[in-house]
Backbone as CSV, one residue per row, in Angstrom:
resi,resn,N_x,N_y,N_z,CA_x,CA_y,CA_z,C_x,C_y,C_z
1,PRO,48.953,-136.790,-53.686,49.903,-134.977,-54.246,50.167,-134.550,-52.610
2,LYS,50.984,-133.859,-52.838,51.155,-132.975,-51.311,50.185,-131.991,-50.558
3,LYS,49.465,-131.807,-49.981,49.334,-130.291,-49.800,49.724,-129.436,-49.309
4,PRO,49.654,-128.380,-50.196,50.412,-126.958,-50.304,50.148,-126.708,-48.149
5,SER,51.040,-126.243,-47.867,51.088,-125.340,-46.838,50.875,-123.819,-46.780
6,LEU,49.834,-123.615,-46.260,49.631,-122.454,-45.934,49.717,-121.797,-44.734
7,LEU,50.307,-120.193,-45.035,50.428,-119.473,-44.357,49.873,-118.758,-42.858
8,PRO,49.848,-118.935,-41.334,49.108,-118.660,-40.565,48.657,-117.469,-40.405
9,LYS,47.373,-117.275,-40.185,47.042,-115.916,-40.146,47.057,-115.315,-39.118
10,VAL,48.056,-113.655,-39.169,48.462,-112.722,-38.134,47.840,-111.920,-37.116
11,LEU,47.893,-112.192,-36.240,46.768,-110.910,-35.725,47.280,-109.979,-35.345
12,ASP,46.779,-109.135,-35.832,47.075,-107.366,-35.753,47.273,-106.810,-34.108
13,LYS,47.876,-106.000,-33.802,48.305,-105.308,-31.942,46.692,-104.878,-31.532
14,THR,46.214,-105.070,-32.549,44.111,-104.018,-31.800,43.630,-105.765,-31.413
15,ASP,43.576,-106.913,-32.230,43.464,-107.734,-31.952,43.702,-108.813,-30.710
16,VAL,45.113,-108.377,-30.870,46.028,-108.816,-29.678,45.338,-107.918,-27.894
17,LYS,45.172,-106.695,-28.204,45.235,-106.030,-27.060,43.228,-106.016,-26.499
18,ASN,42.549,-106.224,-27.572,41.035,-106.738,-27.521,41.028,-108.510,-26.474
19,MET,41.880,-109.102,-27.010,41.754,-110.539,-26.585,42.924,-110.252,-25.232
20,LEU,43.642,-109.521,-25.247,44.161,-109.038,-23.758,42.874,-108.839,-22.728
21,ASP,42.525,-107.544,-23.200,41.902,-107.036,-22.402,40.292,-107.640,-22.233
22,ALA,40.104,-108.621,-22.785,38.878,-109.393,-22.600,38.886,-110.633,-21.579
23,THR,40.642,-111.098,-21.469,40.630,-112.206,-20.314,40.611,-111.419,-19.149
24,GLN,39.718,-112.048,-18.540,39.669,-111.470,-16.939,41.007,-112.863,-16.039
25,ASN,41.533,-113.731,-16.162,41.924,-114.705,-15.426,43.826,-114.503,-15.900
26,ILE,44.053,-113.822,-14.626,45.373,-113.902,-14.922,45.748,-114.644,-15.243
27,LYS,46.034,-116.091,-14.751,46.389,-117.171,-15.890,46.436,-117.083,-17.247
28,HIS,45.561,-117.153,-17.350,44.657,-116.931,-18.948,46.072,-115.872,-19.642
29,LYS,45.694,-114.722,-19.127,46.309,-113.349,-19.461,47.613,-113.663,-19.454
30,VAL,48.349,-114.235,-18.576,50.047,-114.407,-18.583,50.455,-115.519,-19.819
31,MET,49.547,-116.714,-19.681,49.376,-117.896,-20.555,49.596,-116.900,-22.475
32,LEU,48.773,-115.551,-22.927,49.238,-115.447,-24.237,49.365,-114.296,-23.968
33,LYS,50.684,-113.734,-22.914,51.261,-112.695,-22.869,52.726,-113.740,-23.438
34,LEU,52.545,-114.742,-22.849,53.858,-115.660,-23.028,53.797,-116.176,-24.803
35,CYS,53.155,-116.333,-24.882,52.649,-116.732,-26.195,53.104,-115.997,-27.188
36,TYR,52.288,-114.568,-27.048,52.519,-113.659,-28.232,53.700,-112.581,-27.885
37,GLY,54.092,-112.359,-26.586,55.437,-110.971,-26.292,56.614,-112.550,-26.752
38,MET,56.595,-113.565,-26.243,57.458,-114.368,-26.634,57.870,-115.470,-27.633
39,GLY,57.008,-115.482,-28.681,56.734,-116.382,-29.452,56.795,-117.697,-29.057
40,LEU,56.170,-117.881,-27.947,56.303,-119.503,-27.099,54.942,-120.241,-27.790
41,ARG,55.196,-121.666,-28.507,54.243,-122.317,-28.473,53.001,-122.904,-27.125
42,VAL,52.371,-123.106,-27.403,51.301,-123.463,-26.416,51.744,-124.274,-25.472
43,SER,52.398,-125.569,-26.580,53.057,-126.881,-25.244,54.613,-126.236,-24.762
44,GLU,55.077,-125.247,-25.281,55.980,-125.002,-24.205,55.590,-124.094,-23.021
45,VAL,54.814,-123.050,-23.175,54.326,-122.573,-21.908,53.887,-123.243,-21.113
46,VAL,52.776,-124.504,-21.663,52.317,-125.565,-20.773,53.513,-126.178,-19.573
47,ALA,54.731,-126.462,-20.256,56.031,-126.943,-20.160,56.544,-126.140,-19.031
48,LEU,56.573,-124.786,-18.497,57.167,-123.816,-18.508,57.398,-124.143,-16.747
49,LYS,58.725,-123.962,-15.869,58.963,-124.123,-14.750,59.141,-123.464,-14.743
50,ILE,58.833,-122.359,-13.244,59.927,-121.872,-12.665,60.903,-121.371,-12.399
51,ALA,61.403,-122.689,-12.313,63.330,-122.857,-12.388,64.031,-121.794,-13.785
52,HIS,62.863,-122.198,-14.925,63.321,-122.057,-15.870,63.290,-120.405,-16.438
53,ILE,62.569,-119.572,-15.043,62.436,-118.052,-15.749,64.083,-117.547,-15.147
54,ASP,65.008,-116.665,-15.181,66.116,-116.198,-15.414,65.600,-114.651,-15.293
55,SER,65.032,-113.888,-13.825,64.729,-112.731,-14.100,65.928,-111.705,-14.021
56,LYS,67.189,-112.126,-13.748,68.634,-111.662,-13.231,68.932,-111.227,-15.184
57,ARG,69.197,-111.942,-15.876,69.371,-111.841,-17.167,68.062,-111.611,-18.502
58,MET,66.992,-111.972,-17.717,65.934,-111.639,-18.377,65.739,-112.717,-19.738
59,GLN,65.779,-113.853,-18.968,65.845,-115.052,-20.081,64.894,-115.687,-19.635
60,VAL,64.446,-116.758,-20.453,63.709,-118.126,-20.414,64.078,-119.084,-20.906
61,LEU,64.415,-120.427,-20.128,65.234,-121.519,-20.791,63.488,-122.401,-21.031
62,VAL,63.436,-122.474,-22.852,62.620,-122.821,-23.288,62.844,-124.931,-22.837
63,SER,62.458,-125.312,-22.502,63.383,-127.427,-22.285,62.207,-127.810,-23.049
64,GLN,63.277,-128.955,-24.117,62.550,-129.705,-25.297,61.358,-128.866,-26.213
65,ALA,61.837,-128.068,-26.827,60.974,-127.317,-27.505,60.841,-128.239,-28.715
66,LYS,60.260,-127.546,-29.942,60.046,-128.823,-30.767,61.308,-128.763,-31.549
67,GLY,61.505,-130.364,-32.037,62.824,-130.616,-32.747,63.564,-131.219,-31.182
68,LYS,63.053,-131.276,-30.065,63.685,-131.958,-29.213,64.954,-130.391,-28.698
69,LYS,65.007,-129.645,-28.717,66.021,-128.606,-28.554,65.656,-127.788,-27.439
70,ASP,66.913,-127.174,-27.066,66.337,-126.167,-26.009,67.006,-124.771,-26.198
71,ARG,66.627,-123.634,-26.089,66.410,-122.404,-26.410,66.447,-121.552,-25.027
72,TYR,66.995,-120.289,-25.392,66.683,-119.053,-24.418,66.034,-118.461,-25.119
73,VAL,64.986,-117.900,-24.834,63.606,-116.515,-25.561,64.090,-115.672,-24.215
74,ASN,64.277,-114.346,-25.155,64.164,-112.817,-24.395,62.699,-112.867,-23.403
75,LEU,63.089,-112.559,-22.193,61.813,-112.367,-21.750,61.394,-110.606,-21.247
76,PRO,60.697,-110.182,-21.516,59.759,-108.768,-21.699,59.831,-108.334,-20.374
77,GLN,60.190,-107.131,-19.925,59.903,-106.931,-18.315,58.205,-106.940,-18.077
78,SER,57.413,-106.513,-18.938,56.030,-106.085,-18.678,55.642,-107.422,-18.693
79,VAL,56.238,-108.718,-19.371,56.351,-110.083,-18.898,56.281,-110.685,-17.845
80,LEU,57.449,-110.139,-17.040,58.018,-110.348,-16.086,57.051,-110.354,-14.913
81,ASP,56.991,-108.802,-14.881,55.432,-108.416,-13.808,54.243,-109.028,-13.824
82,GLU,54.054,-109.151,-15.360,52.423,-110.070,-15.155,52.618,-111.266,-13.885
83,LEU,54.055,-111.967,-14.614,54.345,-113.589,-14.169,54.442,-113.501,-12.330
84,ARG,55.353,-112.317,-11.833,55.680,-112.003,-10.766,54.148,-111.869,-9.825
85,GLU,53.071,-110.952,-10.741,51.708,-111.031,-10.084,50.825,-112.217,-9.751
86,TYR,51.251,-112.892,-10.940,50.021,-114.612,-10.593,50.848,-114.789,-10.231
87,PHE,52.419,-115.360,-9.747,52.971,-115.798,-8.293,52.753,-115.772,-7.241
88,LYS,52.178,-114.404,-7.248,51.602,-113.626,-5.849,50.527,-114.200,-5.754
89,SER,49.680,-114.746,-6.495,48.117,-114.576,-6.273,47.856,-115.551,-6.118
90,SER,48.610,-117.216,-6.682,47.992,-118.008,-6.232,49.101,-118.722,-5.395
């Protein structure tokens, strides 16, 4: 018999804020913001390249996402600022 699919547990804003505040490593903080703020999967964040970020259009190209399809997602200014800070520090 087919196993019933369960809905994922959704974090509330307080949990997300606490998780971000507890994260000291800027790389990990940016990765969390990409996942939460833009709805990216972990595999999509790992595969992200600098060339995929279009700061003029405020979009990110997610290449070969689930289903082997490319897609664009909106880039919040706060996440762009964090990305710039991360790239300056690395």
